[in-house]
C-alpha angles and dihedrals in degrees: 000000000000114000093239091050093050092047089055091060093046118107109247099200117116113230113215111328140288092273094048113016096194121116126185124197134182124204140176125196138183123245113293094010120146100240103181125032115213109276142126139217134189092241125086119247137206111200112195120191111218100177135004124002136290127199103218126194121199111186100310098338122101118210125182106212116197132192109293094024132100137204123213118216120197118223110270097026116130108229141178138168147179137199119265131202130022102292104061120227146258125203147166123229122200113194118186144160106246089206088079087077093056118120121245088237134025102272137151093281092050091049099040103036117006101049095044089049093050089048089049091238093119113021137145117283114269095239116040110195138168094252096058105018113031092144094052091049091050090057091046092052091048091051090051091050092050091050095058094069106003112213121211110288095017090137089072090052093049092052090043092055091050091051090049090048089054091050095047094046091049094045093049095044093245097127109108136199115242097158094115133047129185118270092238093052091047091052092050092050093049090050091051092049090052092054094045093050089051091052092048091052096047107028091114091070134046111287118203120215090230094060090053092048090050091060093069093021113243139129113271092253093050091046094052091051092046093049094047092049091051101042107019088238136089115247090252092050091049093049092048092047091051092047091050092052090050088049091051089059092048090051087069086074099083097199097051113102117240091228090056091048090053090055093043092058096045107269114133096193126048092211092056090046092053092047094050092043092052092048092052102036100028091235139064121265091254091050090049091052091051090052089054 
């Protein structure tokens, strides 16, 4: 994929700050909600499910993540997810730059743990569950607890927990090699990224199914099956979800009319915008603005 195209799909949010690149986020979603739009970032991520269940997709791999389990996402992986079951879900996401664990000089830790991790030759297992990884989950839960009301010096504890996770995963043989992926999976992921970037560039206007299928190229029927298999959503559902999330950001501007926001994000009719917004966010645009 072209560098400019890949950069367009990259998440632009800064996680933490330059002195401590570690961001922690809590979310809660209703049943069936799409909780993570397809995106990627250079940082690693630990996604811990607190309640409910989330079907996560990382590149072409599907991972059901239940309450008390976590999924680890390598930097650069495209990922998406939606709530499963009838109760919705809540989760905590910790996004961090693994380079913050690097040694000041090239020592045994740098050679044996840090460099292999950065090269994805020895990384945490994708699904971290109580049966196989109780120690890793204990560290994750302690990091989450520390993040709620960070005490002085908590940064040292956060880095310490990550170091201990590396040790325990290495000692128990749980580090895995994800440095290579199959050519077919890579091609499918690159095709998906191309379509998503196109949607993100043109969501403010009508997007025909045919123009998306032509990007790959495929017939419209083949494209719909491909897109659903890769994202768990139909192309229309993904476009609407992306438009709603753009609208949610615009609703933070209190003087901007809701009807204008609907047009700005690609909805031709305010009634349809309100209906789609309510389905995605479980409230109307005006109710969402009041919550803000």
